[in-house]
N, C-alpha and C positions, 0 to 999 in steps of 0.2 A: 780129150776123150781117148780112151783106149779101146781096142777091139781085139777080142780073142780069135785065134785061128778057127775055133769051132763056129763062132759067129760069122766069120767070113765064108766058111764052107756052107753054112746054112743059107746065107744070103745069096751065094752063087747059085745054089739049087733053086731057091725061091724066085730068083730073077732070070732063070734060064730061058723062059718063054717071053720075057718082057723086052720091049724095045729099049727101055732105059735101064742101064746098069748102074744106077745112082740112087743112093739113099740120102735123104736130107733130114738132119736133126734140127728141130725147131721147137719153139715154145708153143704151148697150147693151154687153153684154160683148164684148170683142174678144180676140184671142189673147194679148195682153200687157197687158190692162187695159181700162178703159172707153174707148169710142169713141162717135162720134155716129151716130145712126140717124134715118131719116125714115119716118114712118108717116102714112097717111091716117087722121086721127082728130080729133075735136073737142078744143079746148083744155080743159085742166083749170083749176080755179080759181086755182091758184098760178102758172100759166104767164105769161110775158111775151108778149103778143099784139100783132101788127102786121097791118094790112090793106094789101094791095098789089093794086090793080086787080081788086077783086072776090074775091080769095083771102085766106084767113086763114092766117098763119104763126104758130105758137105755139112758144116755146122753153121747155122744162121748166126749173125752177129749178136742178136738178142739172146741167144742160147749158149754162147761161149762160156760165160762164167758158171752157169749151172752145169754144163757138161764137162767142165775142167777135170774133175776127179771121178768121173763116171766111166765104167767099163761096159761095153756092149758084149753080152755073152749069151749063151743058150742055156735053157733049163729043161730037163725032162721031167714030166709029170705023168700021171695016169691018163691024161688027155692028149699026150704027145709032147713034141718038142716046140718050144717057143723062144723068142728073143726076150731078154731081160736087160734092164739097165741097173747094174750093180753099183752101189755107192750113191745113188740119187737121193738127195735130201728130201724127206717127206715134208709136205707143206701143211699137214694137219697134225 
């Protein structure tokens, strides 16, 4: 998984008031099969963990293959700024 500087800045601001400065990327049920999800959570023992500018990003073992060519980025819309996973293969 790749992470843009903009996503790191966004996450630092979003987690400023949180006790946990860690994001965990894991699989979750989608409409047509598993997809990736992001949760604010401490890494688990089997996760692949990387540190970026004071933040911890953990990828669950079952999500590694799906996250391999994905980039965590931000996107601005009329509703504001949000995180996006670019390159995520659609399951439907």
